[in-house]
C-alpha angles and dihedrals in degrees: 000000000000115000126214140178110222104184122047136144133206133207092236097061109018117064089213092048119114106179126067113243093239092065098059104070097061092046095051094042090054088052092056101259121144097207148343137221117222105214106176122182111272133210101306095037134067092302125170105214116077113264093219093064118111106272097253090050092048091051091047090052092046092053095055098091093049093044092051091048092046092051091051091046093051090053092059099033096254124138118242116182131192124242138155135224113203128185134208115168099343090304110111133195133207111219122198134180101036126092147184095305090055092052093048091049092056112055086157091072092106088065098045124123119216090260093051090050091053093048094049096045093046090046088057093048096257131134131229124208121182109238121226092337096191097044111151113200134150092255095053116085100176140018112239115194112193100199096157112085103352118127094222142301142267096257095177120040109167093200089064133070126278087241093058092045096049091048088052092050092050089050091050092051094047093055101028095246123168114235143214130201125211143156101235086216119186098165129045089221088071096056106111145118086294091074125102133211146143137285132208129179089219119053120250112247100192143342087267090056090053093048091049091052092051092048090050089049092244089150120197125234114247135220129201137157114286090226094059095102099031116126093014117142100204139288120306123183114201105167126074112254142205133186133204109221134145090016100303142078115246135177112263113211123218086234091063092048088050090057090058090051094046091049090052090047092051092046091053089055136181123015091348092063095110128097098274092046094045092051093049093048092049092049091049094048093052091045096245096130134031 
């Protein structure tokens, strides 16, 4: 199986990044990966280049982390692919299959709605996966689940809590969503056996190849540390939530979310009906692990 990191940030292009892009390829190659996606924070997220730059200059600044990583990867025969992470109101999206030319062609991106983002990316042949959909952080006031139009979710994000990840997996199972796993790494010091990622039995040739597979529902397998859900007492949702489905945003009650979790719990059954067992059963049912 071919192993890939799907969610990675650099110091050049993400304001919260710590590690230069050029340092990642050798580290991941030594750990047995076959490629990485650089997914720096874009215009509405924690981006590094100044937002008041002329658009071509902003895009050039944004590309630096990826370009440094790609150059280093090419030198050692390691694949480095381009991706994007964009933010709206604390809900973030991983975008694959579009590149620099796409960004330059759309200087109106700062004014896009979520729906306009989906339409433009899909029109260009790209794919959109909602990142860590149940993330609970001090700067997030509400969970926004964009069910309409997304190509799946990041079901495992090893920089987030077990609670957030299990809620995401229950959501994926409820609505039949394909999932990704990734590490959301910002600092090379946090690259370890605790990271997650994806697996394919055929190598990825390009970001466009990956997007095409996601659009065709050729979902990857995922890997993550076995200890991720250990010691967890069950899912708890604190923030208010809303979901876009059937063409409109609607309030999503904690009671409805609880039904997804209870259904997953019941389906896991017996002695395995605890967080680690529930997660494994969900992943097996949706074909995300062997």
